[in-house]
C-alpha positions as CSV (number, residue, x, y, z in Angstrom):
1,M,-20.0,17.3,0.0
2,T,-18.4,16.2,-3.6
3,R,-14.7,15.9,-3.6
4,T,-12.5,16.4,-6.4
5,A,-9.9,14.3,-8.0
6,T,-7.6,17.0,-6.6
7,D,-8.6,16.6,-3.0
8,N,-8.5,12.9,-3.4
9,A,-4.9,13.0,-4.8
10,T,-4.1,15.4,-1.8
11,L,-5.5,12.9,0.8
12,M,-3.3,10.1,-0.8
13,H,-0.5,12.3,-1.0
14,G,-0.8,12.7,3.0
15,A,-1.4,9.1,3.2
16,Y,2.1,8.2,1.8
17,E,3.7,10.9,3.8
18,A,2.1,9.6,7.1
19,F,3.3,6.0,6.2
20,D,6.8,7.4,5.5
21,R,6.8,8.6,9.3
22,G,5.7,5.5,10.5
23,D,2.3,7.2,11.7
24,V,0.2,4.1,10.8
25,P,-3.1,5.4,12.9
26,A,-3.0,8.5,10.4
27,V,-3.2,6.0,7.5
28,V,-5.7,4.0,9.1
29,A,-7.8,6.9,9.8
30,L,-8.2,7.3,6.0
31,M,-9.8,3.9,5.6
32,D,-13.5,3.3,5.6
33,D,-14.4,0.7,8.0
34,Q,-15.3,-1.7,5.5
35,I,-12.2,-1.2,3.2
36,E,-11.6,-4.0,0.7
37,W,-7.8,-4.2,0.4
38,N,-6.4,-6.3,-2.4
39,E,-2.9,-7.6,-2.1
40,A,-1.4,-8.6,-5.7
41,E,-2.2,-12.2,-6.6
42,G,1.1,-14.3,-6.3
43,H,2.5,-12.0,-3.7
44,P,4.0,-14.1,-1.0
45,W,1.3,-12.7,1.7
46,Y,-1.5,-12.9,-0.7
47,P,-4.4,-14.8,1.5
48,G,-6.6,-15.7,-1.5
49,R,-9.1,-13.2,-0.6
50,P,-9.3,-9.4,0.0
51,L,-8.9,-8.1,3.5
52,I,-11.9,-6.3,4.9
53,G,-11.5,-3.3,7.5
54,P,-8.4,-1.6,8.6
55,Q,-7.9,-4.2,11.5
56,Q,-7.1,-6.9,9.0
57,V,-4.9,-4.5,6.8
58,V,-2.7,-3.6,9.9
59,D,-2.6,-7.4,10.9
60,E,-1.9,-8.9,7.5
61,V,0.0,-6.1,5.8
62,F,1.5,-3.3,8.1
63,V,2.8,-5.5,10.7
64,P,4.5,-8.1,8.3
65,L,6.0,-5.1,6.6
66,A,7.8,-3.7,9.6
67,E,9.0,-7.4,10.7
68,A,10.1,-8.6,7.2
69,Y,12.2,-5.5,6.0
70,E,14.7,-2.9,7.0
71,A,14.0,0.6,5.9
72,F,10.8,-0.1,4.0
73,H,9.8,2.8,1.5
74,V,7.3,3.5,-1.4
75,Q,9.0,5.9,-3.7
76,R,6.2,7.4,-5.4
77,D,7.0,8.3,-9.2
78,R,3.6,9.1,-11.2
79,W,0.0,10.0,-10.1
80,F,-2.9,9.8,-12.0
81,T,-6.4,10.8,-10.8
82,D,-9.8,10.1,-12.3
83,G,-12.6,11.3,-9.8
84,D,-12.7,9.0,-7.1
85,T,-9.7,6.9,-8.3
86,V,-5.9,7.7,-7.7
87,I,-3.4,5.5,-9.2
88,V,0.1,5.8,-8.2
89,Q,2.9,4.5,-10.0
90,C,5.8,3.4,-7.5
91,R,8.8,1.2,-6.6
92,Y,9.2,-0.7,-3.0
93,R,12.5,-0.1,-1.8
94,A,14.2,-1.7,1.4
95,T,17.9,-1.9,2.8
96,K,17.2,-5.6,3.3
97,A,15.0,-8.2,3.9
98,Q,15.2,-9.9,7.5
99,A,15.1,-13.5,6.1
100,T,17.6,-13.0,3.3
101,G,19.6,-10.0,3.8
102,R,18.6,-8.8,0.0
103,P,17.6,-5.2,-0.8
104,L,14.3,-4.8,-2.3
105,D,13.8,-2.6,-5.2
106,A,10.4,-3.6,-7.0
107,Q,8.3,-1.8,-9.2
108,A,4.6,-1.3,-8.3
109,L,1.2,0.3,-9.0
110,H,-1.6,1.2,-6.4
111,V,-5.0,2.0,-7.2
112,W,-7.3,3.8,-4.5
113,D,-10.8,4.0,-4.7
114,L,-12.1,6.7,-2.3
115,R,-15.7,7.9,-1.3
116,E,-16.4,11.0,0.7
117,G,-12.7,11.2,1.6
118,K,-12.3,7.8,2.7
119,V,-10.5,4.9,1.2
120,I,-13.1,2.2,0.3
121,R,-10.7,0.2,-2.1
122,F,-7.1,-0.8,-2.7
123,Q,-5.6,-2.8,-5.4
124,Q,-1.8,-3.5,-5.6
125,Y,0.0,-4.8,-8.5
126,V,3.7,-5.6,-7.8
127,D,6.8,-7.5,-9.1
128,T,5.9,-10.6,-6.9
129,R,8.6,-12.8,-8.3
130,Q,11.0,-10.2,-6.7
131,L,9.2,-10.1,-3.5
132,A,9.4,-13.7,-3.4
133,T,13.3,-14.0,-4.2
134,V,13.9,-11.2,-1.7
135,L,11.7,-12.5,1.1
136,G,12.9,-16.2,0.5
137,A,9.6,-17.4,-0.1
């Protein structure tokens, strides 16, 4: 079945809503087994390579997020779709970083590539300087 840009946008809206609820299993369920996840270069947690597979994403992104920030949230501002690609202009917000006590309010952009209802690739762009400052890195 061919999915439309609207179908893909609907899936990604659901993923962000699940993330807001803390429903990581629902987010992971949308990932292809071989998802390629790319943190922004310069991000304090950038491993120098793509993360491959949902477990690496959980271990190297979702767990550190939960540990590093209080009340972390992705504020979605604008959505763009083009076939199997969904782009979300957003802001990362958190009450405070555990390491520094500083609040987070950083602009970000997410690029999601989907195939047959699964995320096959993610690319993050974010204000890495602010992340480093807020995290004390």
